[in-house]
N, C-alpha and C positions, 0 to 999 in steps of 0.2 A: 504494498500500499505506499501510494506516494507521501511523504512526510506533513504535506502540506494539509491534505486530506484527511490524516490521521489528527493532525492539531487541531483540524475542523469541526472532525466527530466528536473527539473528547471534550472540548468546550462545548458542543452541541450537548453532551450528555450532563455535562456541570450545570449548563444553565436548567437542563431538563428537570433532572435531581434536583437543584434549588426550587424551582417554581413549585412541582409536586410534594415537595416536603412542607413548604409554606402553606400551599392550601391543601393538606391532607393534617399538617400541624396544629394550624391557628385554630381550627373548630375545637381544640382541645385547651389553647390555650387562652387570656385574656385578649382581648382586641386591643388593637392598636394602629399606628399610621402602616399604611398600605408599604412594604419592600421593592423594592428592586431585586431583581437575580441578581444572587453571587455577593453585590455589595450591599445588600440591605437596605437600611435607612441612615446610611453613614454619611449622605448627600443633607439630611435633613438634621442633622446632629451637629452643635457646635465642637469642635474637637478641641479648642482654647476652654469651655467651660460647658462638659457635658451637663452638669447640676441643671444649669439654667435652661438647657433643652429639656431636658426631663420634667420641669416647671413645668416651661410650656405644654408637651404633651400632656402632663397630667389635666390640665385647665380642659383638654379638649376629650381625652378617656377614661378620665375618671383618677383612682388613687389606687387601682391595680389595673397596669397595661403591658402588653409586650412590644419590644423593640430588637429590631434585628443590627446587631452588631457584626457589618458582613453577612456568612450566610448564617450565622447564629443566634438564635433567639435567647433577649434577655429579658426575664419576668422584674419589672420596677414595682416596685411599693414604696408610696410617696404618701409623706400624712405619717402623724404620729399612731391613729388607728389601726393603718394596713402593718407599719412597722413593729408596733407592739405586739399585733396579734401572729406574726410571723418567730418574732424572735423571741419573744417574752412567752406567750400562752401557744407556741407550739414550737420551742424552743430546740424538741429534738429532731424535727422533723427538718427545720431548717440551718440545721449547724452546721452542714457540709460548707467546704469551702469551694468557691466558685473559680474558672477560669482566670489566671493571669499570666498569661505565657512567657514576659519579659523575667517576671521572678522564678516561674517553674523551670524556665532556661539555666539558673541559678542552683536553685535548692530541690530539684527533681523530686519533689513532693515529699520531701524531710523537713525537720524542723516543727517548729509549732506554729509557724502563721498560716502553710501554705499545704500543709499537712492532712488527710483525711481519714475518716475510720477507726480503727483499732488505734493504730499508730497514734493520730492524734492525741486521742483521748488520754493514753497511756502517757506521753510528753507531756501532756497540758497539766494533768494531775501532780505528775513528777515535777514538774516546774512550778508549778501554784507552791507544793507544799514543801520546796526545795527553799524558795522564796523568802515565803513565811517564815521559816525556820531562821534564816538569816537577817530577820527582823524587818520584813515589809510589813508596813501597817504598826510597827512597833515602836518603843523608847529607841531601842540600839540604831535603828536606820535615821533615825530623826537627830541623834545625836551626828552620823555621819554627813547631814545635808548642813546641819547648823557648822559645823567645819568646813564643808565645802563654800558655806556662806561667808565664814569669815576669810576663806584662801579668796573669793571673789571680790571681797571689799577692798583687800589688800592691792589687788591686782587694777580696781579700779581707780585707786587712790593713785599708783604709779604712772596715769594719763595725765595728772596734775592739770586736771578740768580742762583739757586740750580736747577739741573734736576729736572723736573716733569712732572707727565702726566697730561694733561692741558683739560682730559676728561670732568670733571666736571663742572672748572673754565669758559670751552668755551658755555657749555651748561647753566651755569646760567643766562647769560644776556639775550637770547633770551627766555629763559624762563620768565624772570622777565617781559618783555615786553610786552609777550600774557597774565599776570597775571594781569595786569595792567590795561588791557582792558576788560577780564574776570572776574575777580575777585575784582578789586578795588583794588590792595594791591599787594606788592612786599615783597620777600622774603630775610632773611640775607644769605648770601652764604653760612655759616656753619649748616644753620637751616636743622636738621637730616631727617624730613618730606619730605622736598624741595629735599634732595638729594636723600631719598629712591622715589621720583616720577620719577625724572630723571635715575636712573637707570631703574626703570619699562621700560620706553619708549628706553632707548639705548637697554636694551636686547632684546624687542621685535622685535627694528628693526634688529639686529643680528638675532636674530631665525627667523623670516618670511622669513630672506634671506638662510634659509638652506635648504638643499636638503631633508630633511626628511618633510617640510613645503610645499614643492612644490607637494610633493607627495601627501600630506594629502589633497592638492584642489584640484588634480586630482581624490582622489577616496574619498569623501565626509564622507564615513560610517567609513574609521579608523577612524575620530575625538572622534566618542561616544564610539566605541568600543576596541581603543588600549591605550595602555601609549604612551606618549613620548613627546615631547618638546612641542608641540601643547598645554598639558594642561598646560605647565609653562606659555605661551603666554594670555593665557584665565585668568590664576589667575591673571599676571598681570595689564588685564584689566579691572578684578575684583576689582582690588587693587586702581587703578586711579577713575573708575566708583563712589567706595564707599567714596572716597575723596571729588570729586566733588558732590555726593548728602549732605557729610556733608557741604559744601559751600552754594548750594543751600537752606538746611534747615536756613542757618542763613540768611540768604538773607529772605529769608520768612518772619522770626521774624521781621524784622529791615526796612521791604519795605516801601518805600513812592512814591504813583503811580504819585505823582507830582516831583519827583525828581528821575531821575532815575542816578544809580552812575556807572554801567557795562553794560556789554551786560546779563550777569542773570537777571537781575535787569528789563531790557527790554523787554526780554522773558517772565518774572513773571506779567508784565503789561500786554503783548498782551495775556495771558494765562487769563488772570482776562476779557479783552476784549470779549472773546470769550467763555466764558464759558458756554453759551446756546446752543454754536454751537456744536452739537453733533459728527460733522463731521469734526472739527479744528484738525490742527496738532500740535496745538501748548499746547501739553501734559509735564506733569512733566517726562515722559520716554522719550519722544521726546529731552527736555532742557538735562538731561543726557547726551542721545549721542552726540546732537548736542555742549556741551561742551567739549565731551571730544574729540570729531574729533576735534575741533578748537584748545583746547589745546596741543592736541599730535602733530597736524602737524605743526603747529607754532612754536612747540619748539623743534623736532626732526630734520625736514630738514633745519633749519638754522645752528643748533648747529653740525650737522653731517658735511655740507658746511664747516663750520668755521674750525673745526679740520680738514679736510680734506685740507683745504687751508694752513695752517700753515705749514703743512709736507710740501707740495708743495714748499713753499716758503722757507723751510731747504734747500730742494733738490737744489732750483735755486737760491744761494745767490744773483746773476747777477740781475736777475729780481727783489728781494727783494731791492739790491741799487738803483735801478732806482725809483721804487716806494717813496724810504724815500727819493731819492734826489727828487722827484716831490712834495710831502708832504712838505718838509722843502722850497721849492719855494713857493707854492702859499699858505699853510696854517702857517708855522712856527710852533714855539715852543710854544706861549702863550696863543693861541685860540683853541678850539676843532672844528674838522675838521666840515662840515656840508652841506648837499644836494646841496648847490649854490656853493661849490668848485668844484662839479663833473665836469662841464663844463669846468672848467680851467686843471682837471686834466687825458687826455686822456688816457694814459698810464697807469694808476691806476684804470680808469675805464674799461679798458682791460682787466686788471689782473683777476678783479673781474669775469668778464664775461667768461674768459677763465678755471677758475678755477671751474665754475658751468659745462661750455662747456667739460671740460677732464674726470672730474667726474662722469658726466652723471646719477646723484643720483639715478633716478627709472628708469631703463634701459627699462624695456618695460611697463611704465606708468602701471596705474590703470588699471582694466579692464574696457571697454566698452559695451554696446550693442544697437543693433538696436531697434527703438521704433517703427518700421514696415516694412513690406517689401521692399526691398530697393534693387534696380536695380544698380549695379555699376561696371563699365568696362564689362559689357555683358553678369554679374554673377546676379543671384537673391540671397539674402540675406535675407532670411525667419526670419520674428519678432518669431514665433512659428516653431521648426521644430519637424515634425513628434510627429501628437496628444500629444503635450503640453510636451513631455519626457524631450525635451530642451526648454525652452520657452526665450526670447529675443536671438538671436545668438549672443554670445561673442564675440568681436573684442580686439584684440590686436595691438597698435600702439607703434611699434618699435621708440622709442627715441632716443635710439642710433645712428639708421641708418640716424638720420638728426642731430644728432651733430657731430656725427663722419663723416658728407659727404666728401668726399675726394673731391668733385670739388668746394663747399662753402668754405670748411676748407684744404688746403692742407697738406698732413702729418697728419690727423687729430689724429694718436696717439703720436703728439708728443705733449710736453707743449706748447705751444708759443704764446702770449699775443699778437702777432703781425696779430693772427688769426682774429680780433677784431680791426684791427689800417690801414688807408690809407697809399698809398705811402708817405703822408705829415705829417703823425704821427699823423692824427687826430683820434678819434674815430667812429669806423665805425660800423651802425647796422646792423644786419643780421635777415632775415625771418625767419632761420632756428635754433634761439636761444630759442627753445622749453622748457624750462628745469622741467617747471612747468605745463607741458601739455599745449594746446592752444584751442580755441573755448569756446563751452559752458559748460565744465567741470573744465576748468582751476581753477588751486585751487585759493580760494577768496583772499588767503594771499600774492599771487605772489608780488605786490608791497611792502608791508610792508617786505616781505624777502629781494627784492634787496637792502633797505632803508637798513635793518639792515647789510647786508652781508658789502655793501661800509662804513660807519660808524665805524663798530667795528673793522674792518680790519686795515682801515686808524689810526683810534686811537692806537691801538696795537701797529702798525709799526711808528706812530709818537714817542711814550712812549719809545719803547724797539729795542733794536737788536736782533735775534734771532740766538738761536745756539744750534748744536746737538751737542752729545756727539760721532757720528758717523761721520765720513767723507762723506760731500753732498754726493758725486758718489757712496757713499753705503749705501744711505739710499732706504731702500725697499718701496717703495710708491702702492704696490700690494694690493688689497681689500683682507681681508679675507673673507668676504660675497660680492657675487656676483649675485644674482640672485634677489629677488623683489627688495633691495636696496644696494647700493655698499658699505661698511661699512669699512673705512679706518682701517690700521693697528695701534695697540696702539704703541705710541711714548714718548720718553722723551723730552720734552722742555725748554731750559735754555732763560728766558726772562732776558735781562740785560740791565739795563735802561740807555738811551743816555745821 
């Protein structure tokens, strides 16, 4: 057969398969915008701001609808009720991890973020238990955070109130907190290897939020055959994993099974205990992937939130002044803020929550997948879609639609700490506060992140007045990337000692 004829024949078959799959499958899935063959709804999506596109679709198709990212159907859950119903009320059925091809290329289904089934359950259970044993949510980890907060203050003082880009300084503190748990060590803020690691994390969040990566995730074949920024993402991940492997080898040489120093030791001990179990999930490969997940997620989410938070405080100096007034009243100048202070600082607590709500760090969450055929609102969401061509129907949960709900948070596009205060000025909890997802796939470091944000922000404002070279009304707080994650613009900060 002539090669040109063969090519046309194959493309025609693909086109027919796409058309047939869409027509036969859509009767079981929620309705949504009509897809084109092969490319799906990609031309109707703004790859620079997927979340905004999904919000627009929801206004036409309701809170549960289907879009096609390329030939692949994605069920979107939009709004608090739809997200809660899936992730909380039916958490087990929606606890799978959906497809995220660029990251899958790195982790290959290992670790905690992108694993599934028995592997995910065992690694998550082990990780939660181990992190709690090393103080997550307890006073011991609070002491670590307070120590890092003091180191952060020292570094900021070294700037002599001169304008500086705070990206790396703000990243060092949360990174060192997670390093103390995972590696049993901390880095000096000028350590070049330390700075290199944080640069990989920062760059990857930025690249993963770029339009090109959204295209690659929709058409995974591009990852293997075309040049582009996805190769830089993979290279950065390889760098971090090689560093993690070095630390693991050091731990293997000095391991004392009766005295575990950190997360890596605990995992190595578990590996030894299960060395005769051929089905064990506790392998070197899984250790590398899990530590990389915990290390990266525990660093980048908190540091980016801190960076965005200080930018908002520069933009709204009246908010900053009220926080500093509360710190002066409750904590004073001669002792470090602690978690016990939070209950007496409702305005500060509200500001920390509002920063997280407003920036909406991961707007469409990490993708979920159903673990079995699920009936949802008179729809059938199948675990296997068309002869295993697509397995585990992918679910996108719009966290933006929850965090920016205009009934729960009036004027949600405004930065307003009053969203978390009642009429008496007391802190007001909200079920809509899902910054790190919710349900069975909720971030294992959720409690640690909230503790870090409160302690680090209050310590900074206890010791410094913040000043920008730009008039507050002219400060641009528009994210430079707005897809997988929201990345704040670069800015200069003057930290003036109080």
